[in-house]
C-alpha positions as CSV (number, residue, x, y, z in Angstrom):
1,M,115.3,119.3,142.0
2,T,115.4,122.4,139.8
3,L,115.7,125.8,141.1
4,I,112.1,126.7,140.7
5,E,111.1,123.3,142.4
6,T,113.0,123.9,145.1
7,L,112.0,127.5,144.8
8,L,108.0,126.3,145.0
9,A,108.4,124.1,147.6
10,E,109.7,126.3,150.1
11,C,106.8,128.6,149.3
12,V,104.3,126.0,150.3
13,E,106.5,124.7,153.4
14,K,106.5,128.0,154.9
15,G,103.0,129.3,153.7
16,A,104.6,132.2,151.6
17,S,101.9,134.1,149.7
18,D,104.0,135.9,147.4
19,I,107.8,135.0,145.6
20,H,109.8,137.7,143.9
21,I,112.2,137.1,141.5
22,K,114.7,139.5,140.3
23,E,117.6,139.6,138.3
24,W,121.0,139.2,140.0
25,E,119.2,139.8,143.3
26,P,118.3,137.5,146.2
27,L,115.0,135.5,146.2
28,V,112.6,137.2,148.4
29,L,109.2,135.6,149.9
30,R,106.5,137.4,151.6
31,I,105.4,135.1,154.5
32,E,102.4,136.5,156.8
33,W,102.4,140.0,154.8
34,Q,106.3,140.5,155.7
35,L,108.7,140.1,153.2
36,G,112.0,138.0,153.7
37,P,115.0,136.3,152.6
38,S,114.5,132.4,150.7
39,S,117.1,130.2,152.2
40,N,118.1,129.7,148.8
41,P,121.3,131.7,148.2
42,V,120.8,132.0,144.6
43,R,120.8,135.0,142.6
44,P,119.3,134.8,138.9
45,T,120.9,135.4,135.5
46,R,119.3,137.1,132.7
47,I,119.5,133.7,131.4
48,D,117.7,132.6,134.5
49,M,115.2,134.4,134.1
50,F,114.3,133.8,130.7
51,D,114.4,130.0,131.9
52,F,112.1,130.6,134.6
53,L,109.6,132.7,131.7
54,Y,109.8,129.4,129.4
55,H,108.9,127.3,132.1
56,F,106.1,129.4,133.7
57,L,104.7,130.1,130.2
58,N,104.7,126.4,128.9
59,K,107.4,127.3,126.5
60,K,105.3,129.3,124.1
61,K,107.6,131.1,122.3
62,E,104.9,133.7,121.3
63,R,103.9,134.8,125.1
64,I,107.8,135.1,125.2
65,S,107.7,137.7,122.1
66,Y,104.8,139.6,123.9
67,F,107.0,140.1,126.9
68,K,109.9,141.5,125.0
69,N,107.5,143.6,123.0
70,N,105.2,144.9,125.8
71,L,107.9,144.6,128.9
72,E,105.5,142.9,131.1
73,L,103.0,139.9,131.1
74,D,100.1,138.7,133.2
75,F,100.3,134.9,133.6
76,G,98.9,131.8,135.6
77,Y,100.9,129.0,136.3
78,V,99.9,125.6,137.8
79,Y,102.6,123.7,139.3
80,T,102.8,119.7,139.0
81,D,101.9,119.3,142.7
82,G,98.4,121.0,141.3
83,T,99.5,124.7,143.1
84,S,98.2,127.3,141.3
85,Y,100.2,130.8,141.1
86,R,99.4,134.1,139.6
87,G,102.4,135.8,137.9
88,N,103.7,139.1,136.6
89,A,106.8,139.3,134.5
90,Y,108.4,142.6,134.0
91,M,111.5,145.2,133.6
92,Y,113.1,147.1,136.0
93,M,116.2,149.5,135.1
94,N,116.8,147.2,131.8
95,K,116.6,143.9,134.4
96,I,113.7,141.4,134.2
97,G,111.7,140.8,137.6
98,I,108.7,137.8,138.1
99,A,106.2,138.1,140.7
100,L,104.5,135.0,141.5
101,R,101.3,134.7,144.2
102,R,100.3,131.6,145.5
103,I,96.5,131.0,144.9
104,S,95.2,128.8,147.5
105,D,94.0,125.2,146.1
106,K,90.5,125.7,148.3
107,M,88.0,128.2,147.5
108,P,86.7,129.8,150.4
109,N,82.5,130.1,151.0
110,L,80.5,133.5,151.5
111,I,80.3,132.3,155.3
112,E,84.1,131.7,155.5
113,L,85.0,135.3,154.3
114,G,82.3,136.8,156.1
115,I,80.5,138.0,153.1
116,P,77.0,139.2,155.1
117,K,73.7,137.6,154.0
118,S,72.1,140.6,152.3
119,V,74.7,139.6,149.3
120,G,72.6,136.9,148.5
121,K,69.8,139.0,146.5
122,I,72.3,139.7,143.8
123,L,73.5,135.6,143.6
124,Q,69.5,135.5,142.5
125,S,69.3,138.0,140.5
126,Q,68.6,137.4,136.1
127,Q,70.6,140.2,135.1
128,G,72.5,143.6,135.7
129,L,76.1,144.3,136.8
130,F,77.6,143.7,140.4
131,L,81.0,145.2,140.8
132,V,83.4,144.1,143.9
133,T,85.8,147.1,144.3
134,G,89.5,147.7,146.2
135,P,92.9,148.1,146.1
136,T,95.1,145.5,144.6
137,G,95.4,142.8,147.3
138,S,92.5,143.6,149.0
139,G,90.6,139.9,147.9
140,K,88.4,141.6,145.5
141,S,89.0,138.3,143.1
142,T,88.4,135.9,146.1
143,T,85.5,137.6,147.3
144,M,84.1,137.4,143.5
145,A,84.6,133.7,142.7
146,S,83.2,132.7,146.2
147,M,79.9,134.7,145.0
148,L,80.2,132.4,141.4
149,D,80.7,129.3,143.1
150,A,77.6,130.2,145.7
151,I,75.4,130.2,142.3
152,N,77.0,127.3,140.7
153,E,75.7,125.4,143.7
154,V,72.0,126.2,143.6
155,R,71.5,127.5,139.8
156,S,71.7,126.0,136.6
157,E,73.2,128.5,134.4
158,H,76.5,128.5,131.8
159,I,79.1,131.1,133.6
160,I,81.7,132.2,131.5
161,T,84.6,133.8,133.3
162,I,87.6,135.6,131.4
163,E,90.5,136.2,133.7
164,D,94.0,137.7,133.2
165,P,95.2,135.0,134.3
166,I,92.5,132.5,136.1
167,E,93.0,132.2,139.7
168,Y,90.5,129.5,141.2
169,I,89.5,126.8,139.5
170,F,86.1,126.1,139.3
171,H,84.1,122.5,138.9
172,N,80.9,122.0,137.5
173,K,78.0,121.6,140.0
174,K,74.6,122.8,139.1
175,S,76.2,125.2,136.7
176,I,78.3,124.4,133.8
177,I,81.3,126.9,134.0
178,S,83.6,128.0,131.2
179,Q,87.1,129.9,132.3
180,R,89.1,131.7,129.6
181,E,92.9,133.0,130.1
182,I,93.5,136.3,128.2
183,G,96.4,135.5,126.1
184,R,96.0,131.5,126.7
185,D,92.2,130.8,126.1
186,T,91.4,134.1,124.2
187,L,93.4,137.2,122.4
188,S,91.6,139.9,125.0
189,F,89.2,141.1,127.6
190,T,86.9,142.9,124.6
191,H,87.4,139.7,122.3
192,A,85.9,137.1,124.9
193,I,83.1,139.8,126.1
194,R,81.5,139.9,122.8
195,A,82.1,136.3,121.7
196,A,80.2,135.6,125.4
197,M,77.2,136.6,123.8
198,R,77.1,134.1,121.2
199,E,78.3,131.1,123.6
200,D,74.6,130.6,125.3
201,A,76.0,132.6,128.5
202,D,73.7,133.1,131.1
203,I,76.2,134.8,133.7
204,I,79.8,136.4,132.7
205,M,82.6,137.3,135.0
206,I,85.2,139.8,133.5
207,G,88.1,139.6,135.8
208,E,88.5,143.6,135.2
209,I,87.3,146.3,133.8
210,R,90.2,148.1,132.7
211,D,89.0,150.5,129.6
212,A,86.0,151.7,127.7
213,E,85.5,149.6,126.0
214,T,85.2,146.9,128.3
215,M,82.8,149.4,130.3
216,E,80.9,149.9,127.5
217,I,80.7,146.0,126.7
218,A,79.8,145.3,130.4
219,L,76.8,147.6,130.3
220,S,75.4,146.2,127.1
221,L,75.5,143.0,128.1
222,A,73.7,143.7,131.7
223,E,71.3,145.7,129.5
224,T,70.6,142.6,127.6
225,G,69.5,139.9,129.9
226,H,73.2,138.7,131.5
227,L,74.2,138.8,134.9
228,V,77.6,140.7,134.9
229,F,80.1,140.4,137.9
230,S,83.8,142.3,137.5
231,T,86.0,144.3,140.1
232,L,87.3,147.9,139.9
233,H,90.1,149.8,141.5
234,T,88.5,152.0,143.7
235,S,87.5,152.6,147.1
236,G,84.0,152.9,147.4
237,S,80.7,153.0,146.0
238,A,80.9,156.8,145.3
239,Q,83.7,157.0,143.5
240,T,83.5,153.6,141.7
241,I,80.0,155.3,140.1
242,S,82.3,158.3,139.2
243,R,84.7,156.3,137.4
244,M,82.4,154.5,135.4
245,I,81.3,157.4,134.2
246,Q,84.8,158.8,133.3
247,F,85.4,156.1,131.0
248,F,83.0,157.7,128.9
249,P,82.7,161.4,126.9
250,S,81.5,164.1,128.7
251,E,79.0,164.8,125.6
252,I,77.4,161.5,126.6
253,E,77.6,161.6,130.2
254,Q,73.5,161.9,130.9
255,Q,73.4,159.1,129.0
256,V,75.5,156.8,130.7
257,R,73.7,157.9,134.2
258,T,70.8,156.4,133.3
259,R,72.3,153.1,131.9
260,I,74.3,153.3,135.0
261,A,71.5,154.0,137.3
262,D,69.1,151.0,135.1
263,S,72.0,148.6,134.9
264,L,74.0,148.8,138.3
265,L,72.7,146.1,140.8
266,G,75.2,147.1,143.6
267,V,78.9,147.3,144.5
268,L,80.9,145.7,147.2
269,S,83.7,147.9,148.2
270,Q,86.5,145.7,150.6
271,R,89.6,146.5,152.1
272,L,91.9,144.1,154.6
273,I,93.0,145.4,158.3
274,S,95.3,143.6,160.2
275,R,93.0,141.2,162.9
276,S,93.2,142.0,166.6
277,D,92.2,138.2,167.9
278,T,94.5,136.2,166.0
279,D,97.1,136.2,163.2
280,G,96.1,137.4,159.5
281,R,93.9,140.4,158.2
282,I,90.1,140.7,158.0
283,A,88.0,142.2,155.3
284,I,85.9,145.9,156.2
285,R,83.0,146.1,153.5
286,E,81.1,148.6,152.4
287,I,78.1,147.3,150.7
288,M,75.4,149.6,147.9
289,F,72.4,147.9,147.0
290,T,70.7,150.3,143.8
291,N,67.4,151.2,145.2
292,S,65.6,153.9,143.7
293,A,67.2,156.4,146.4
294,I,70.7,155.8,145.0
295,R,69.3,155.5,141.2
296,N,67.9,159.0,141.9
297,L,71.1,160.4,142.9
298,I,72.9,158.8,140.0
299,S,70.8,160.5,137.3
300,K,70.9,163.9,139.2
301,W,74.8,163.4,139.6
302,D,74.3,164.0,143.5
303,L,77.3,161.1,144.9
304,L,78.2,162.6,147.3
305,Q,74.9,161.6,149.5
306,I,75.5,158.3,148.5
307,P,77.3,157.1,151.6
308,N,74.1,159.3,153.9
309,V,71.4,156.8,151.9
310,I,73.8,153.1,152.8
311,E,73.2,154.8,156.3
312,T,69.8,155.0,156.5
313,A,69.5,151.5,154.3
314,S,70.5,149.3,157.0
315,E,67.4,147.4,156.6
316,D,68.3,146.8,153.4
317,G,71.2,145.3,153.8
318,M,73.5,148.0,153.2
319,I,76.5,148.9,155.2
320,T,79.0,151.7,155.5
321,M,82.9,150.3,155.7
322,K,83.1,152.5,158.8
323,H,80.2,151.4,160.3
324,Y,81.4,147.5,159.3
325,A,84.6,148.2,160.8
326,A,83.0,149.3,164.1
327,L,80.6,146.0,164.2
328,L,84.0,144.0,164.1
329,R,85.5,146.3,167.0
330,E,83.1,145.6,169.0
331,K,83.0,141.9,168.5
332,W,86.8,142.4,169.6
333,V,88.1,141.0,165.8
334,V,90.2,144.5,165.1
335,E,91.3,147.7,166.8
336,E,90.4,150.9,166.1
337,K,94.0,152.0,165.4
338,S,94.1,148.9,162.8
339,Y,91.5,151.3,160.2
340,R,91.4,154.6,161.9
341,W,93.6,156.0,159.1
342,F,91.3,154.8,156.3
343,F,89.0,157.5,157.1
344,T,90.8,160.0,158.0
345,N,90.3,163.5,155.1
346,D,86.8,161.6,154.6
347,L,87.8,159.1,152.1
348,M,85.3,156.9,152.6
């Protein structure tokens, strides 16, 4: 077996979620959220690192050139056994590092993820923008993919996903799904999103909104009859709306507030915390749907009141993260010490 084959086999055998390959350093695996050494003693050379990259990038020289010019690169990789990985190559102290995350071959459904039934109203929507937010590694992509697959089960739509890289592989059920990967199938998020308008798309999933242009197009798609899903690295509904506004120049702020109030369907924010009933982690979530009260707060720019509206709108399926965590604690699934620090200094 080659070094790559040996390393990936060890990853699967030990149930590792991540692999860290660094130039002239020991190979490292993340198992149950803890980093530890691989059983393979190899310390890759610069030549080894480029051999890895050529393999992971299917020998595409233009992708290697992109890495050399930009000093970092996201990529997707599917091993011969069908296991998918999300990867990132980067430079550090003039050396090459590669981080690989193993993607489960089974997409969990909404029930397995513990997504509240109230989110079902989003799955029935015909147009608008819905955002899944949280820090890196909080399961945003998994939640969003599961929502799309739930739609795939019951609706006949053309769903286009624009990802960097593709993580979960969808199979057509009632819908047809076209998955496009940045760098392989399209040049950029903005190129792909603009093209989606001419590809008879009903539902568009944008892997992440990273800049003003992507946010502008996402809002425009939502305004023109599309259902749009995407993610942001924000910690709650109020912060998410504030971040959306910050993408735009201050002189058009009022106009943008109106657009967000009219187009935003809701925000699901989540974090992963340790379970107390078994090994592993579980998500705590905040769910906000844009009702008339929320629209009014967005228009008046009184975002500090949004948590109060969420707290009093439980009958509409909304819930604060603090309340969500408390419900899990009452079921003996988590302990307060696992999440208490999230809520210090009014972060949520």
